[in-house]
A tleap script that builds the chain and sets N, CA, C and O, in Angstrom:
source leaprc.protein.ff14SB
mol = sequence {
  NMET SER SER GLY GLN SER THR VAL PRO ILE
  ALA SER GLY GLN SER GLY THR ASN VAL GLY
  GLY ASN ALA GLN GLN THR ALA GLY SER GLU
  PRO GLU GLU VAL TRP ASP GLU ALA LYS LEU
  GLU GLN ALA MET LYS THR LEU LYS GLU MET
  HIE ILE GLN CYS ARG ASN LEU ARG SER THR
  ILE PRO ARG LEU LEU THR PRO LEU ALA THR
  LYS GLN GLN SER PRO GLU GLN LEU PHE SER
  SER PHE GLN GLN ALA ALA THR THR SER ASN
  LYS GLU VAL ARG ASP PHE THR ARG LEU MET
  LYS ASP GLU GLU GLY VAL LYS LEU PHE GLU
  HIE ALA LYS LYS SER ARG ALA GLU ASN PRO
  HIE GLY ILE LYS PRO TRP ARG VAL THR GLU
  HIE PRO ASP TRP LEU ASP ARG ASP CALA
}
set mol.1.N position { -32.826 39.889 -78.513 }
set mol.1.CA position { -32.756 40.461 -77.179 }
set mol.1.C position { -33.312 41.869 -77.202 }
set mol.1.O position { -33.108 42.613 -78.161 }
set mol.2.N position { -34.008 42.226 -76.152 }
set mol.2.CA position { -34.505 43.591 -76.079 }
set mol.2.C position { -33.392 44.503 -75.602 }
set mol.2.O position { -32.361 44.040 -75.115 }
set mol.3.N position { -33.608 45.804 -75.744 }
set mol.3.CA position { -32.550 46.751 -75.395 }
set mol.3.C position { -32.200 46.717 -73.919 }
set mol.3.O position { -31.080 47.070 -73.549 }
set mol.4.N position { -33.124 46.302 -73.068 }
set mol.4.CA position { -32.849 46.239 -71.633 }
set mol.4.C position { -32.149 44.966 -71.213 }
set mol.4.O position { -31.806 44.810 -70.041 }
set mol.5.N position { -31.925 44.039 -72.154 }
set mol.5.CA position { -31.319 42.760 -71.815 }
set mol.5.C position { -30.053 42.511 -72.623 }
set mol.5.O position { -29.804 41.376 -73.032 }
set mol.6.N position { -29.261 43.526 -72.860 }
set mol.6.CA position { -28.100 43.356 -73.721 }
set mol.6.C position { -26.900 42.741 -73.022 }
set mol.6.O position { -26.019 42.204 -73.694 }
set mol.7.N position { -26.831 42.800 -71.699 }
set mol.7.CA position { -25.707 42.201 -70.992 }
set mol.7.C position { -26.211 41.376 -69.830 }
set mol.7.O position { -27.245 41.672 -69.232 }
set mol.8.N position { -25.449 40.320 -69.520 }
set mol.8.CA position { -25.795 39.423 -68.429 }
set mol.8.C position { -24.541 39.168 -67.622 }
set mol.8.O position { -23.565 38.670 -68.182 }
set mol.9.N position { -24.511 39.486 -66.317 }
set mol.9.CA position { -23.328 39.180 -65.522 }
set mol.9.C position { -23.247 37.687 -65.255 }
set mol.9.O position { -24.273 37.029 -65.086 }
set mol.10.N position { -22.035 37.148 -65.216 }
set mol.10.CA position { -21.865 35.742 -64.902 }
set mol.10.C position { -21.025 35.596 -63.653 }
set mol.10.O position { -20.340 36.523 -63.221 }
set mol.11.N position { -21.097 34.405 -63.087 }
set mol.11.CA position { -20.341 34.123 -61.872 }
set mol.11.C position { -18.868 33.995 -62.198 }
set mol.11.O position { -18.495 33.379 -63.197 }
set mol.12.N position { -18.043 34.569 -61.366 }
set mol.12.CA position { -16.601 34.438 -61.549 }
set mol.12.C position { -15.992 33.517 -60.504 }
set mol.12.O position { -14.773 33.355 -60.444 }
set mol.13.N position { -16.837 32.920 -59.687 }
set mol.13.CA position { -16.330 32.045 -58.647 }
set mol.13.C position { -15.881 32.804 -57.414 }
set mol.13.O position { -15.399 32.192 -56.461 }
set mol.14.N position { -16.026 34.119 -57.408 }
set mol.14.CA position { -15.615 34.951 -56.293 }
set mol.14.C position { -16.849 35.553 -55.648 }
set mol.14.O position { -17.908 35.640 -56.270 }
set mol.15.N position { -16.707 35.967 -54.404 }
set mol.15.CA position { -17.842 36.584 -53.737 }
set mol.15.C position { -18.012 38.006 -54.228 }
set mol.15.O position { -17.033 38.683 -54.545 }
set mol.16.N position { -19.228 38.451 -54.291 }
set mol.16.CA position { -19.546 39.794 -54.751 }
set mol.16.C position { -21.053 39.923 -54.785 }
set mol.16.O position { -21.768 38.931 -54.647 }
set mol.17.N position { -21.533 41.119 -54.964 }
set mol.17.CA position { -22.967 41.301 -55.058 }
set mol.17.C position { -23.281 42.033 -56.334 }
set mol.17.O position { -22.426 42.709 -56.908 }
set mol.18.N position { -24.499 41.895 -56.769 }
set mol.18.CA position { -24.954 42.578 -57.963 }
set mol.18.C position { -26.170 43.387 -57.561 }
set mol.18.O position { -27.263 42.837 -57.423 }
set mol.19.N position { -25.995 44.687 -57.370 }
set mol.19.CA position { -27.063 45.554 -56.899 }
set mol.19.C position { -27.528 46.415 -58.055 }
set mol.19.O position { -26.745 47.174 -58.626 }
set mol.20.N position { -28.818 46.297 -58.405 }
set mol.20.CA position { -29.388 47.127 -59.448 }
set mol.20.C position { -28.705 46.977 -60.794 }
set mol.20.O position { -28.718 47.913 -61.594 }
set mol.21.N position { -28.104 45.817 -61.067 }
set mol.21.CA position { -27.449 45.601 -62.343 }
set mol.21.C position { -26.008 46.076 -62.369 }
set mol.21.O position { -25.284 45.762 -63.314 }
set mol.22.N position { -25.564 46.827 -61.358 }
set mol.22.CA position { -24.173 47.271 -61.291 }
set mol.22.C position { -23.408 46.310 -60.411 }
set mol.22.O position { -23.801 46.062 -59.272 }
set mol.23.N position { -22.315 45.765 -60.927 }
set mol.23.CA position { -21.544 44.786 -60.169 }
set mol.23.C position { -20.752 45.496 -59.079 }
set mol.23.O position { -19.874 46.306 -59.374 }
set mol.24.N position { -21.056 45.201 -57.836 }
set mol.24.CA position { -20.329 45.739 -56.693 }
set mol.24.C position { -19.395 44.638 -56.209 }
set mol.24.O position { -19.867 43.582 -55.787 }
set mol.25.N position { -18.094 44.853 -56.258 }
set mol.25.CA position { -17.129 43.830 -55.906 }
set mol.25.C position { -16.617 44.025 -54.481 }
set mol.25.O position { -16.451 45.149 -54.008 }
set mol.26.N position { -16.374 42.910 -53.819 }
set mol.26.CA position { -15.752 42.971 -52.507 }
set mol.26.C position { -14.252 43.102 -52.708 }
set mol.26.O position { -13.741 42.810 -53.789 }
set mol.27.N position { -13.551 43.535 -51.683 }
set mol.27.CA position { -12.107 43.751 -51.778 }
set mol.27.C position { -11.403 42.448 -52.119 }
set mol.27.O position { -11.638 41.419 -51.485 }
set mol.28.N position { -10.532 42.499 -53.131 }
set mol.28.CA position { -9.718 41.347 -53.482 }
set mol.28.C position { -10.368 40.384 -54.456 }
set mol.28.O position { -9.724 39.419 -54.869 }
set mol.29.N position { -11.615 40.605 -54.842 }
set mol.29.CA position { -12.246 39.667 -55.766 }
set mol.29.C position { -12.091 40.155 -57.199 }
set mol.29.O position { -11.895 41.343 -57.453 }
set mol.30.N position { -12.185 39.206 -58.131 }
set mol.30.CA position { -12.087 39.547 -59.541 }
set mol.30.C position { -13.409 40.157 -59.992 }
set mol.30.O position { -14.456 39.821 -59.439 }
set mol.31.N position { -13.384 41.049 -60.986 }
set mol.31.CA position { -14.643 41.605 -61.478 }
set mol.31.C position { -15.466 40.528 -62.183 }
set mol.31.O position { -14.920 39.596 -62.775 }
set mol.32.N position { -16.791 40.676 -62.107 }
set mol.32.CA position { -17.662 39.729 -62.787 }
set mol.32.C position { -17.555 39.933 -64.280 }
set mol.32.O position { -17.456 41.060 -64.765 }
set mol.33.N position { -17.578 38.833 -64.998 }
set mol.33.CA position { -17.544 38.891 -66.445 }
set mol.33.C position { -18.944 39.223 -66.941 }
set mol.33.O position { -19.928 38.714 -66.404 }
set mol.34.N position { -19.044 40.062 -67.949 }
set mol.34.CA position { -20.341 40.433 -68.495 }
set mol.34.C position { -20.513 39.743 -69.837 }
set mol.34.O position { -19.651 39.835 -70.711 }
set mol.35.N position { -21.632 39.052 -69.993 }
set mol.35.CA position { -21.921 38.345 -71.231 }
set mol.35.C position { -22.847 39.199 -72.078 }
set mol.35.O position { -24.020 39.370 -71.745 }
set mol.36.N position { -22.327 39.731 -73.166 }
set mol.36.CA position { -23.168 40.495 -74.081 }
set mol.36.C position { -23.781 39.530 -75.103 }
set mol.36.O position { -23.568 38.320 -75.033 }
set mol.37.N position { -24.527 40.072 -76.033 }
set mol.37.CA position { -25.238 39.234 -76.996 }
set mol.37.C position { -24.282 38.402 -77.852 }
set mol.37.O position { -24.562 37.238 -78.137 }
set mol.38.N position { -23.167 38.986 -78.258 }
set mol.38.CA position { -22.199 38.255 -79.084 }
set mol.38.C position { -21.617 37.063 -78.320 }
set mol.38.O position { -21.441 35.984 -78.886 }
set mol.39.N position { -21.323 37.262 -77.043 }
set mol.39.CA position { -20.769 36.171 -76.235 }
set mol.39.C position { -21.815 35.077 -76.015 }
set mol.39.O position { -21.486 33.890 -76.014 }
set mol.40.N position { -23.067 35.478 -75.831 }
set mol.40.CA position { -24.142 34.495 -75.684 }
set mol.40.C position { -24.334 33.699 -76.976 }
set mol.40.O position { -24.569 32.491 -76.931 }
set mol.41.N position { -24.235 34.364 -78.116 }
set mol.41.CA position { -24.346 33.672 -79.407 }
set mol.41.C position { -23.206 32.663 -79.559 }
set mol.41.O position { -23.429 31.541 -80.014 }
set mol.42.N position { -21.983 33.057 -79.181 }
set mol.42.CA position { -20.844 32.148 -79.257 }
set mol.42.C position { -21.040 30.969 -78.307 }
set mol.42.O position { -20.694 29.838 -78.645 }
set mol.43.N position { -21.586 31.223 -77.135 }
set mol.43.CA position { -21.855 30.149 -76.176 }
set mol.43.C position { -22.872 29.165 -76.747 }
set mol.43.O position { -22.739 27.955 -76.564 }
set mol.44.N position { -23.885 29.682 -77.438 }
set mol.44.CA position { -24.880 28.804 -78.058 }
set mol.44.C position { -24.233 27.935 -79.141 }
set mol.44.O position { -24.577 26.761 -79.276 }
set mol.45.N position { -23.311 28.497 -79.906 }
set mol.45.CA position { -22.609 27.716 -80.930 }
set mol.45.C position { -21.763 26.627 -80.279 }
set mol.45.O position { -21.710 25.498 -80.768 }
set mol.46.N position { -21.101 26.969 -79.175 }
set mol.46.CA position { -20.284 25.988 -78.461 }
set mol.46.C position { -21.152 24.868 -77.910 }
set mol.46.O position { -20.799 23.694 -78.022 }
set mol.47.N position { -22.290 25.226 -77.313 }
set mol.47.CA position { -23.205 24.207 -76.797 }
set mol.47.C position { -23.727 23.309 -77.913 }
set mol.47.O position { -23.850 22.097 -77.737 }
set mol.48.N position { -24.030 23.902 -79.049 }
set mol.48.CA position { -24.515 23.109 -80.178 }
set mol.48.C position { -23.441 22.129 -80.633 }
set mol.48.O position { -23.739 20.967 -80.909 }
set mol.49.N position { -22.187 22.592 -80.713 }
set mol.49.CA position { -21.095 21.710 -81.113 }
set mol.49.C position { -20.908 20.587 -80.090 }
set mol.49.O position { -20.686 19.437 -80.468 }
set mol.50.N position { -20.996 20.915 -78.801 }
set mol.50.CA position { -20.904 19.888 -77.757 }
set mol.50.C position { -22.009 18.853 -77.934 }
set mol.50.O position { -21.767 17.650 -77.839 }
set mol.51.N position { -23.216 19.329 -78.191 }
set mol.51.CA position { -24.357 18.429 -78.336 }
set mol.51.C position { -24.199 17.534 -79.560 }
set mol.51.O position { -24.477 16.337 -79.489 }
set mol.52.N position { -23.759 18.095 -80.672 }
set mol.52.CA position { -23.563 17.307 -81.890 }
set mol.52.C position { -22.492 16.241 -81.665 }
set mol.52.O position { -22.678 15.082 -82.034 }
set mol.53.N position { -21.375 16.635 -81.060 }
set mol.53.CA position { -20.312 15.662 -80.804 }
set mol.53.C position { -20.774 14.578 -79.838 }
set mol.53.O position { -20.452 13.404 -80.022 }
set mol.54.N position { -21.520 14.960 -78.821 }
set mol.54.CA position { -22.029 13.986 -77.851 }
set mol.54.C position { -22.964 12.987 -78.532 }
set mol.54.O position { -22.856 11.782 -78.308 }
set mol.55.N position { -23.873 13.483 -79.357 }
set mol.55.CA position { -24.796 12.598 -80.070 }
set mol.55.C position { -24.039 11.670 -81.022 }
set mol.55.O position { -24.397 10.500 -81.161 }
set mol.56.N position { -23.004 12.180 -81.672 }
set mol.56.CA position { -22.233 11.343 -82.591 }
set mol.56.C position { -21.454 10.256 -81.857 }
set mol.56.O position { -21.144 9.219 -82.444 }
set mol.57.N position { -21.135 10.477 -80.587 }
set mol.57.CA position { -20.419 9.457 -79.812 }
set mol.57.C position { -21.286 8.229 -79.543 }
set mol.57.O position { -20.767 7.160 -79.219 }
set mol.58.N position { -22.592 8.377 -79.675 }
set mol.58.CA position { -23.487 7.233 -79.453 }
set mol.58.C position { -23.202 6.095 -80.423 }
set mol.58.O position { -23.453 4.933 -80.104 }
set mol.59.N position { -22.689 6.413 -81.587 }
set mol.59.CA position { -22.420 5.378 -82.588 }
set mol.59.C position { -20.949 4.950 -82.605 }
set mol.59.O position { -20.528 4.234 -83.513 }
set mol.60.N position { -20.179 5.373 -81.628 }
set mol.60.CA position { -18.746 5.055 -81.607 }
set mol.60.C position { -18.495 3.553 -81.519 }
set mol.60.O position { -17.727 3.014 -82.315 }
set mol.61.N position { -19.118 2.880 -80.583 }
set mol.61.CA position { -18.862 1.443 -80.407 }
set mol.61.C position { -19.366 0.639 -81.605 }
set mol.61.O position { -18.642 -0.232 -82.088 }
set mol.62.N position { -20.583 0.895 -82.107 }
set mol.62.CA position { -20.978 0.159 -83.322 }
set mol.62.C position { -20.021 0.385 -84.500 }
set mol.62.O position { -19.715 -0.555 -85.232 }
set mol.63.N position { -19.547 1.627 -84.688 }
set mol.63.CA position { -18.595 1.887 -85.771 }
set mol.63.C position { -17.259 1.204 -85.508 }
set mol.63.O position { -16.578 0.784 -86.444 }
set mol.64.N position { -16.889 1.093 -84.246 }
set mol.64.CA position { -15.639 0.426 -83.885 }
set mol.64.C position { -15.726 -1.076 -84.164 }
set mol.64.O position { -14.741 -1.692 -84.570 }
set mol.65.N position { -16.898 -1.659 -83.948 }
set mol.65.CA position { -17.066 -3.101 -84.122 }
set mol.65.C position { -17.439 -3.515 -85.543 }
set mol.65.O position { -17.399 -4.703 -85.863 }
set mol.66.N position { -17.793 -2.576 -86.388 }
set mol.66.CA position { -18.204 -2.899 -87.756 }
set mol.66.C position { -17.159 -3.716 -88.513 }
set mol.66.O position { -17.533 -4.691 -89.166 }
set mol.67.N position { -15.869 -3.373 -88.462 }
set mol.67.CA position { -14.888 -4.199 -89.189 }
set mol.67.C position { -14.834 -5.643 -88.680 }
set mol.67.O position { -14.508 -6.555 -89.440 }
set mol.68.N position { -15.148 -5.851 -87.410 }
set mol.68.CA position { -15.112 -7.204 -86.858 }
set mol.68.C position { -16.348 -8.003 -87.249 }
set mol.68.O position { -16.304 -9.232 -87.299 }
set mol.69.N position { -17.444 -7.316 -87.526 }
set mol.69.CA position { -18.704 -7.986 -87.836 }
set mol.69.C position { -18.866 -8.287 -89.322 }
set mol.69.O position { -19.739 -9.065 -89.703 }
set mol.70.N position { -18.043 -7.685 -90.154 }
set mol.70.CA position { -18.141 -7.922 -91.593 }
set mol.70.C position { -16.990 -8.802 -92.058 }
set mol.70.O position { -15.894 -8.781 -91.497 }
set mol.71.N position { -17.273 -9.574 -93.098 }
set mol.71.CA position { -16.250 -10.463 -93.645 }
set mol.71.C position { -15.199 -9.624 -94.364 }
set mol.71.O position { -15.519 -8.806 -95.226 }
set mol.72.N position { -13.954 -9.841 -93.997 }
set mol.72.CA position { -12.833 -9.122 -94.602 }
set mol.72.C position { -12.092 -10.062 -95.556 }
set mol.72.O position { -12.153 -11.282 -95.405 }
set mol.73.N position { -11.401 -9.494 -96.527 }
set mol.73.CA position { -10.689 -10.294 -97.523 }
set mol.73.C position { -9.492 -11.033 -96.935 }
set mol.73.O position { -9.133 -12.118 -97.391 }
set mol.74.N position { -8.881 -10.433 -95.919 }
set mol.74.CA position { -7.702 -11.054 -95.318 }
set mol.74.C position { -7.568 -10.574 -93.876 }
set mol.74.O position { -8.172 -9.572 -93.495 }
set mol.75.N position { -6.780 -11.285 -93.077 }
set mol.75.CA position { -6.536 -10.819 -91.711 }
set mol.75.C position { -5.864 -9.445 -91.679 }
set mol.75.O position { -6.111 -8.657 -90.767 }
set mol.76.N position { -5.026 -9.157 -92.660 }
set mol.76.CA position { -4.371 -7.856 -92.723 }
set mol.76.C position { -5.391 -6.744 -92.970 }
set mol.76.O position { -5.307 -5.664 -92.385 }
set mol.77.N position { -6.360 -7.032 -93.852 }
set mol.77.CA position { -7.424 -6.070 -94.133 }
set mol.77.C position { -8.287 -5.864 -92.884 }
set mol.77.O position { -8.685 -4.740 -92.580 }
set mol.78.N position { -8.570 -6.939 -92.172 }
set mol.78.CA position { -9.337 -6.845 -90.922 }
set mol.78.C position { -8.597 -5.972 -89.917 }
set mol.78.O position { -9.186 -5.082 -89.304 }
set mol.79.N position { -7.305 -6.233 -89.754 }
set mol.79.CA position { -6.513 -5.448 -88.813 }
set mol.79.C position { -6.477 -3.982 -89.221 }
set mol.79.O position { -6.643 -3.097 -88.382 }
set mol.80.N position { -6.263 -3.727 -90.494 }
set mol.80.CA position { -6.197 -2.350 -90.987 }
set mol.80.C position { -7.523 -1.616 -90.765 }
set mol.80.O position { -7.532 -0.472 -90.313 }
set mol.81.N position { -8.633 -2.270 -91.081 }
set mol.81.CA position { -9.955 -1.654 -90.894 }
set mol.81.C position { -10.236 -1.388 -89.419 }
set mol.81.O position { -10.735 -0.323 -89.053 }
set mol.82.N position { -9.911 -2.366 -88.581 }
set mol.82.CA position { -10.151 -2.198 -87.149 }
set mol.82.C position { -9.248 -1.104 -86.578 }
set mol.82.O position { -9.684 -0.305 -85.749 }
set mol.83.N position { -8.006 -1.069 -87.015 }
set mol.83.CA position { -7.074 -0.044 -86.545 }
set mol.83.C position { -7.561 1.350 -86.939 }
set mol.83.O position { -7.494 2.277 -86.133 }
set mol.84.N position { -8.045 1.504 -88.157 }
set mol.84.CA position { -8.559 2.795 -88.612 }
set mol.84.C position { -9.802 3.193 -87.804 }
set mol.84.O position { -9.941 4.353 -87.417 }
set mol.85.N position { -10.698 2.243 -87.553 }
set mol.85.CA position { -11.900 2.535 -86.767 }
set mol.85.C position { -11.529 2.923 -85.337 }
set mol.85.O position { -12.126 3.834 -84.764 }
set mol.86.N position { -10.546 2.233 -84.763 }
set mol.86.CA position { -10.114 2.547 -83.397 }
set mol.86.C position { -9.470 3.930 -83.332 }
set mol.86.O position { -9.713 4.683 -82.390 }
set mol.87.N position { -8.657 4.265 -84.318 }
set mol.87.CA position { -8.010 5.580 -84.356 }
set mol.87.C position { -9.046 6.689 -84.477 }
set mol.87.O position { -8.972 7.697 -83.774 }
set mol.88.N position { -10.009 6.500 -85.371 }
set mol.88.CA position { -11.066 7.496 -85.561 }
set mol.88.C position { -11.893 7.661 -84.288 }
set mol.88.O position { -12.183 8.784 -83.876 }
set mol.89.N position { -12.270 6.554 -83.670 }
set mol.89.CA position { -13.063 6.607 -82.440 }
set mol.89.C position { -12.302 7.297 -81.318 }
set mol.89.O position { -12.865 8.113 -80.588 }
set mol.90.N position { -11.031 6.970 -81.184 }
set mol.90.CA position { -10.198 7.587 -80.155 }
set mol.90.C position { -10.116 9.097 -80.364 }
set mol.90.O position { -10.206 9.858 -79.401 }
set mol.91.N position { -9.947 9.535 -81.602 }
set mol.91.CA position { -9.870 10.966 -81.905 }
set mol.91.C position { -11.186 11.665 -81.555 }
set mol.91.O position { -11.174 12.757 -80.987 }
set mol.92.N position { -12.314 11.045 -81.887 }
set mol.92.CA position { -13.613 11.649 -81.582 }
set mol.92.C position { -13.810 11.805 -80.071 }
set mol.92.O position { -14.297 12.837 -79.610 }
set mol.93.N position { -13.437 10.794 -79.313 }
set mol.93.CA position { -13.574 10.864 -77.854 }
set mol.93.C position { -12.646 11.937 -77.286 }
set mol.93.O position { -13.054 12.709 -76.418 }
set mol.94.N position { -11.401 11.993 -77.768 }
set mol.94.CA position { -10.463 13.016 -77.296 }
set mol.94.C position { -10.945 14.420 -77.639 }
set mol.94.O position { -10.843 15.326 -76.813 }
set mol.95.N position { -11.470 14.612 -78.850 }
set mol.95.CA position { -11.987 15.928 -79.247 }
set mol.95.C position { -13.143 16.357 -78.354 }
set mol.95.O position { -13.207 17.510 -77.928 }
set mol.96.N position { -14.056 15.433 -78.069 }
set mol.96.CA position { -15.195 15.757 -77.210 }
set mol.96.C position { -14.729 16.071 -75.791 }
set mol.96.O position { -15.197 17.031 -75.179 }
set mol.97.N position { -13.813 15.269 -75.271 }
set mol.97.CA position { -13.287 15.507 -73.923 }
set mol.97.C position { -12.595 16.857 -73.848 }
set mol.97.O position { -12.772 17.591 -72.876 }
set mol.98.N position { -11.814 17.192 -74.858 }
set mol.98.CA position { -11.120 18.474 -74.898 }
set mol.98.C position { -12.129 19.627 -74.928 }
set mol.98.O position { -11.951 20.625 -74.228 }
set mol.99.N position { -13.175 19.495 -75.724 }
set mol.99.CA position { -14.195 20.533 -75.814 }
set mol.99.C position { -14.915 20.714 -74.476 }
set mol.99.O position { -15.185 21.845 -74.073 }
set mol.100.N position { -15.225 19.630 -73.793 }
set mol.100.CA position { -15.934 19.712 -72.515 }
set mol.100.C position { -15.056 20.286 -71.404 }
set mol.100.O position { -15.559 20.974 -70.516 }
set mol.101.N position { -13.760 20.013 -71.443 }
set mol.101.CA position { -12.865 20.481 -70.386 }
set mol.101.C position { -12.210 21.818 -70.707 }
set mol.101.O position { -11.488 22.373 -69.879 }
set mol.102.N position { -12.458 22.332 -71.897 }
set mol.102.CA position { -11.915 23.618 -72.309 }
set mol.102.C position { -12.414 24.711 -71.368 }
set mol.102.O position { -13.520 24.623 -70.836 }
set mol.103.N position { -11.600 25.733 -71.167 }
set mol.103.CA position { -11.959 26.826 -70.253 }
set mol.103.C position { -13.288 27.470 -70.645 }
set mol.103.O position { -14.103 27.798 -69.783 }
set mol.104.N position { -13.501 27.649 -71.942 }
set mol.104.CA position { -14.753 28.254 -72.407 }
set mol.104.C position { -15.954 27.379 -72.039 }
set mol.104.O position { -16.990 27.889 -71.613 }
set mol.105.N position { -15.812 26.070 -72.205 }
set mol.105.CA position { -16.895 25.159 -71.863 }
set mol.105.C position { -17.190 25.142 -70.375 }
set mol.105.O position { -18.351 25.109 -69.966 }
set mol.106.N position { -16.145 25.164 -69.570 }
set mol.106.CA position { -16.326 25.175 -68.116 }
set mol.106.C position { -17.039 26.455 -67.682 }
set mol.106.O position { -17.967 26.402 -66.875 }
set mol.107.N position { -16.613 27.604 -68.213 }
set mol.107.CA position { -17.270 28.874 -67.877 }
set mol.107.C position { -18.728 28.868 -68.317 }
set mol.107.O position { -19.605 29.380 -67.621 }
set mol.108.N position { -18.967 28.285 -69.472 }
set mol.108.CA position { -20.322 28.224 -69.997 }
set mol.108.C position { -21.236 27.448 -69.046 }
set mol.108.O position { -22.339 27.899 -68.736 }
set mol.109.N position { -20.780 26.290 -68.585 }
set mol.109.CA position { -21.593 25.494 -67.670 }
set mol.109.C position { -21.734 26.161 -66.301 }
set mol.109.O position { -22.780 26.039 -65.663 }
set mol.110.N position { -20.702 26.859 -65.845 }
set mol.110.CA position { -20.809 27.604 -64.583 }
set mol.110.C position { -21.856 28.707 -64.708 }
set mol.110.O position { -22.650 28.927 -63.793 }
set mol.111.N position { -21.852 29.393 -65.841 }
set mol.111.CA position { -22.837 30.455 -66.081 }
set mol.111.C position { -24.252 29.875 -66.103 }
set mol.111.O position { -25.170 30.441 -65.511 }
set mol.112.N position { -24.420 28.747 -66.787 }
set mol.112.CA position { -25.739 28.112 -66.854 }
set mol.112.C position { -26.200 27.665 -65.468 }
set mol.112.O position { -27.372 27.820 -65.124 }
set mol.113.N position { -25.290 27.117 -64.678 }
set mol.113.CA position { -25.634 26.668 -63.326 }
set mol.113.C position { -26.062 27.846 -62.461 }
set mol.113.O position { -27.043 27.754 -61.723 }
set mol.114.N position { -25.327 28.952 -62.551 }
set mol.114.CA position { -25.663 30.139 -61.764 }
set mol.114.C position { -27.008 30.704 -62.208 }
set mol.114.O position { -27.841 31.059 -61.374 }
set mol.115.N position { -27.216 30.784 -63.502 }
set mol.115.CA position { -28.469 31.314 -64.033 }
set mol.115.C position { -29.652 30.451 -63.601 }
set mol.115.O position { -30.702 30.972 -63.225 }
set mol.116.N position { -29.479 29.134 -63.654 }
set mol.116.CA position { -30.536 28.206 -63.243 }
set mol.116.C position { -30.815 28.336 -61.750 }
set mol.116.O position { -31.965 28.218 -61.327 }
set mol.117.N position { -29.777 28.579 -60.941 }
set mol.117.CA position { -29.964 28.738 -59.496 }
set mol.117.C position { -30.698 30.035 -59.173 }
set mol.117.O position { -31.521 30.079 -58.258 }
set mol.118.N position { -30.397 31.098 -59.933 }
set mol.118.CA position { -31.038 32.388 -59.687 }
set mol.118.C position { -32.488 32.418 -60.154 }
set mol.118.O position { -33.326 33.074 -59.536 }
set mol.119.N position { -32.787 31.716 -61.234 }
set mol.119.CA position { -34.137 31.736 -61.781 }
set mol.119.C position { -34.509 30.336 -62.267 }
set mol.119.O position { -34.441 30.064 -63.466 }
set mol.120.N position { -34.903 29.442 -61.351 }
set mol.120.CA position { -35.162 28.057 -61.737 }
set mol.120.C position { -36.521 27.824 -62.406 }
set mol.120.O position { -36.771 26.729 -62.911 }
set mol.121.N position { -37.383 28.809 -62.420 }
set mol.121.CA position { -38.729 28.615 -62.956 }
set mol.121.C position { -38.780 28.939 -64.443 }
set mol.121.O position { -38.080 29.833 -64.918 }
set mol.122.N position { -39.606 28.215 -65.163 }
set mol.122.CA position { -39.815 28.485 -66.576 }
set mol.122.C position { -38.771 27.884 -67.498 }
set mol.122.O position { -38.723 28.242 -68.675 }
set mol.123.N position { -37.930 26.977 -67.000 }
set mol.123.CA position { -36.929 26.336 -67.843 }
set mol.123.C position { -37.577 25.104 -68.467 }
set mol.123.O position { -37.967 24.167 -67.770 }
set mol.124.N position { -37.684 25.126 -69.793 }
set mol.124.CA position { -38.302 24.013 -70.504 }
set mol.124.C position { -37.227 23.033 -70.955 }
set mol.124.O position { -36.124 23.449 -71.312 }
set mol.125.N position { -37.530 21.740 -70.944 }
set mol.125.CA position { -36.577 20.779 -71.487 }
set mol.125.C position { -36.450 20.957 -72.999 }
set mol.125.O position { -37.412 21.324 -73.674 }
set mol.126.N position { -35.272 20.698 -73.514 }
set mol.126.CA position { -35.026 20.829 -74.944 }
set mol.126.C position { -35.628 19.634 -75.654 }
set mol.126.O position { -35.465 18.498 -75.207 }
set mol.127.N position { -36.319 19.873 -76.751 }
set mol.127.CA position { -36.933 18.810 -77.543 }
set mol.127.C position { -36.407 18.882 -78.972 }
set mol.127.O position { -36.420 19.944 -79.595 }
set mol.128.N position { -35.948 17.752 -79.481 }
set mol.128.CA position { -35.430 17.708 -80.847 }
set mol.128.C position { -36.525 18.036 -81.853 }
set mol.128.O position { -36.233 18.573 -82.921 }
set mol.129.N position { -37.772 17.725 -81.537 }
set mol.129.CA position { -38.875 18.010 -82.462 }
set mol.129.C position { -39.086 19.507 -82.653 }
set mol.129.O position { -39.634 19.931 -83.671 }
set mol.130.N position { -38.660 20.306 -81.690 }
set mol.130.CA position { -38.788 21.754 -81.798 }
set mol.130.C position { -37.630 22.374 -82.579 }
set mol.130.O position { -37.691 23.541 -82.967 }
set mol.131.N position { -36.577 21.591 -82.808 }
set mol.131.CA position { -35.376 22.082 -83.493 }
set mol.131.C position { -34.921 21.049 -84.525 }
set mol.131.O position { -33.961 20.319 -84.278 }
set mol.132.N position { -35.596 20.976 -85.677 }
set mol.132.CA position { -35.240 19.944 -86.655 }
set mol.132.C position { -33.843 20.108 -87.252 }
set mol.132.O position { -33.299 19.154 -87.809 }
set mol.133.N position { -33.257 21.296 -87.147 }
set mol.133.CA position { -31.923 21.517 -87.713 }
set mol.133.C position { -30.820 21.426 -86.658 }
set mol.133.O position { -29.748 22.002 -86.842 }
set mol.134.N position { -31.061 20.721 -85.569 }
set mol.134.CA position { -30.106 20.688 -84.462 }
set mol.134.C position { -28.774 20.077 -84.860 }
set mol.134.O position { -27.744 20.417 -84.277 }
set mol.135.N position { -28.772 19.185 -85.837 }
set mol.135.CA position { -27.532 18.519 -86.223 }
set mol.135.C position { -26.765 19.295 -87.294 }
set mol.135.O position { -25.653 18.912 -87.658 }
set mol.136.N position { -27.345 20.367 -87.793 }
set mol.136.CA position { -26.705 21.193 -88.818 }
set mol.136.C position { -25.864 22.264 -88.130 }
set mol.136.O position { -26.405 23.148 -87.467 }
set mol.137.N position { -24.555 22.189 -88.285 }
set mol.137.CA position { -23.658 23.131 -87.608 }
set mol.137.C position { -23.828 24.562 -88.102 }
set mol.137.O position { -23.520 25.503 -87.370 }
set mol.138.N position { -24.309 24.744 -89.323 }
set mol.138.CA position { -24.433 26.079 -89.903 }
set mol.138.C position { -25.751 26.758 -89.578 }
set mol.138.O position { -25.882 27.965 -89.779 }
set mol.139.N position { -26.715 26.026 -89.088 }
set mol.139.CA position { -28.043 26.610 -88.833 }
set mol.139.C position { -28.079 27.369 -87.535 }
set mol.139.O position { -29.118 27.920 -87.171 }
savepdb mol mol.pdb
quit
């Protein structure tokens, strides 16, 4: 980020104006939250985690059905394998749902929606070919 772009105001869901970069609030409204570089970096990490979890959910049903499609040694083994797959799948779906409905995630999407509404031009679609390390949480 350049020195002139160190903070970004976000929508707080309240009416207010932003004149010359200084947040002017109307009576009774909450102050606008300011997103500095550290907060934007954290938001990018959260979005990456959301994306990784979402992509991993694509294989939930095949992983859930794998114990049923393979020959098991006994009905008890089949039940145990299927139960474990169902428990794991349920946990993954709950974790993703919790992450998407978390207050931080909701604010993040509200900020993105406001930013897109204010400046809709020049937004490029994300391409996996441009980011080969997208599935690496540490990158």
